[in-house]
C-alpha positions, 0 to 999 in steps of 0.5 A, a space after each residue: 499500500 502506498 503511503 502519502 506524499 503531501 502534507 494534506 494526506 498525512 493521519 494521525 500517528 508514526 509516519 514511515 513513508 517519505 514526503 518531500 517538503 521545503 523549511 519556510 520559516 525556522 525559529 527558537 521559543 524560549 520561555 515567556 521572559 524569552 531570555 531563558 533555555 530555549 524550549 523547542 524549535 519551531 518550523 513551517 514546512 510546505 509541500 509541491 501542493 502548497 499546503 503547509 503544517 507546522 513541525 517541532 523539535 523538542 528542547 532535548 533534540 535541539 542540539 542533535 536535530 535543529 542543526 539539520 534544517 535550513 530556511 529555504 531548502 528542501 528536504 525528505 523526511 522519514 520516520 516523524 510522528 503527526 500529533 494534535 496541533 496547539 489550540 493557540 498561537 499557532 503559525 499554520 491553521 492546521 489542526 495537526 503538526 509533526 513532531 521530529 523524533 530521534 529517528 527522523 531521517 533528514 535528507 537534502 534535495 539537490 536540485 528541488 521542485 520549483 512547485 514548492 512555494 518560498 513563502 507561506 501565509 495568509 493575508 489579513 487587510 489592514 482593516 480588518 486587524 483587531 485587538 484580540 484577547 486569545 490568539 489562535 492563528 498568527 496574523 500575517 499581512 502585507 503592506 508597502 514600507 513609508 517609514 521606520 525607526 532605528 533599533 534600540 534596546 531596553 530592560 523590562 520591569 523585573 528582568 535583569 537582560 534587555 531587549 531589542 526592538 524596532 517600529 516600522 510602519 506599512 500603508 495598504 493601497 487605501 492608505 491604512 497605516 499599521 505599526 509593527 514591532 519587530 523583536 530580537 533578530 528581526 529588528 537587528 536583521 531589518 535592512 533596506 540599504 540593498 534594495 532602496 534608492 533614496 533618489 528613485 523612490 522605489 516601493 518597498 514591499 513588506 510581507 510580515 507573518 508570525 504576528 500579535 494584534 494588540 493595541 497601541 496605548 501611545 496612540 489612542 489604544 489603536 490596532 497595531 502588530 507585535 511580532 512574535 518568536 514565529 515572525 518574519 519580514 519579507 522585503 519585496 518577496 518575489 511573489 507570482 501575482 494572482 491571475 485577473 481580472 478579479 470579481 467584485 460587487 461595486 456600488 456606484 457613488 459618483 461619476 468623476 469625468 461629469 464633462 468628459 464621460 464620451 468622445 467621439 471614435 472611429 467605428 471601424 477603428 474604435 480609436 478616438 477621432 480627431 475634431 476637423 475646423 468645420 466641426 466633422 470628425 476624422 479618424 486618425 489612423 484610417 482617415 475614415 469620417 464614419 465616426 460615432 460617440 462611445 462611452 468613457 466613464 470614471 467613477 467611484 466605486 465602494 464595497 463593504 471594505 473601501 472605496 476605489 476608481 474605476 473605469 468603464 470602456 464603451 461596451 461595458 458601459 452600456 451594458 450598466 446604462 443599458 442605453 446606447 451613447 448615440 441615444 443620449 449624447 447630442 455632439 452638436 448641442 452639449 450640455 453641463 451635467 450628467 443625463 438623466 440615463 448616467 445619473 440612474 446608475 448612482 447608488 446601484 450596486 453591481 456585479 463586476 469583472 476588474 482588473 487594474 490598469 496598466 498605469 496602476 501597475 506601474 506607480 501608487 500615485 494612480 490606482 484604478 480599475 477597469 471594468 472588463 465585464 457586467 456579471 449582474 445588474 441590480 434587479 428592478 423592484 417594483 415601486 411601492 405606493 402608499 396607501 391611505 389607511 382607515 380608521 375601524 371603529 366597531 360599535 356595539 351590536 345593533 349599531 352601524 359602523 363608522 370608518 374614517 379616513 385617515 388625516 393627511 397630516 398624520 403618516 401613522 395611525 394608532 389601531 386598536 383592535 377590539 375582542 370579537 364577539 360571536 354572541 351579544 354580551 348578556 345585559 347586567 342588573 345596571 342595564 335595567 337602571 340605566 337611562 334611555 340616552 345611555 346609547 347616545 352618550 356611549 357614542 359620545 365616549 367613543 367619538 371623544 376617544 377616536 378624536 384623540 386617537 386621530 388628532 382631529 380637534 373639535 371637527 364635528 363627526 356625524 355618526 348613525 344610531 338607529 337609522 336616524 342622524 344625531 348631531 354630535 355633542 361637540 363640546 364633551 363633558 369634563 368626565 369624558 375628557 378625562 376618561 382614560 379607561 379602555 373602550 369596549 362595545 356597548 352591549 345590547 339592551 336586554 329583550 325585557 327593556 326593550 318591551 318596557 320601552 314599547 309599552 311606555 310609548 304606547 301609552 303616551 
């Protein structure tokens, strides 16, 4: 049975199969003070598939095994042990690690394959770096150097030996600045004299791996990075550029070239045409006069992280605007400002395929992305129409329902839901002794409470009771105004009350 060949295939336990790896990083870890005896030697190994794994040499084997490994060289390892990785302060985000044992054999590869990478990193953007209390994985980041300080030493409190440190400052393409503190050999070994030309002012890219995110107590507790024992700082690393274009979601903020968002171009050549004395246009390449206006949009776009400048030529701009440039622009009558068709793309989000322009790759003064394709346009949402709310005042059984439109000056109406009753409320003893105008008094209380909710002031509202129109009392009594008890539907009169009223009316 064939054994594993790559780091991703290693099972937990003893491994006797040979694997080919490159030593990416190597460091010696001391106790918490950093000044005692070494506890172990840590390494980051990488294989031809680009996978990485942390390896460790115990303190009792440092003298025998640590000298067999050099950074950058490729080795064939045999007879090692794979165990569970540490849960915190990990140089590689893997759940397994390699323990170099006394039986491990190490053989140098004279002509290593070029497929094994020289750097292993997991980039965290500068704005995403936040101080944490518990560090699971070390932080890796990248930027270009803008400032550095000289290395200096200090003696920590309650310590005997001095420590050496150096502060450097890096910046990303969005002008975010981060302070990084290097310690020990990384601080003293930091040197840019061989790669920096003061007259040319060339950029120095810094790839920094293996750091702790911290708070800068001297700078309003802003995030900063502090190098760990596993830290390494690579200056102008030879990292192969990822092939573009890139897919991103961009929200259009504004169009920057409000007066030059189009140009006259030759139809066959698609080159910019020159305007003649008589007002016509001719192509400088083919000499033809068959010209047409074409889009040339420069706009600012943003996503959840930052803003950037974008450039869209005619084909891509048409996919965003959905209207030909000839239908938007009139070359004979130029107008100031942007047409409505261009304003319609503001604050809309597009899924774009973009890549850096040629000028942006040559200098940092220009940072612009060219739109290669519009992958997805914003969906057209149906327009929402505002409807006039209505207040429904259910009265007691036997009375009619009043429907009052919402006043135009108020956008919200407090609606009260009354409990639905399938059967009439039985009459109580107090209903027999109530006067005949209880029905009108109850209606008046409902009207007063309704005016409070709708803020109608003293405008009279007519109600219908028993089929006859009765004018409402526009000046409610003090008891009506101060009554704040919940409103309830008026109960029906008992049958005995109705018969008594009919008898009294016949006698009269």
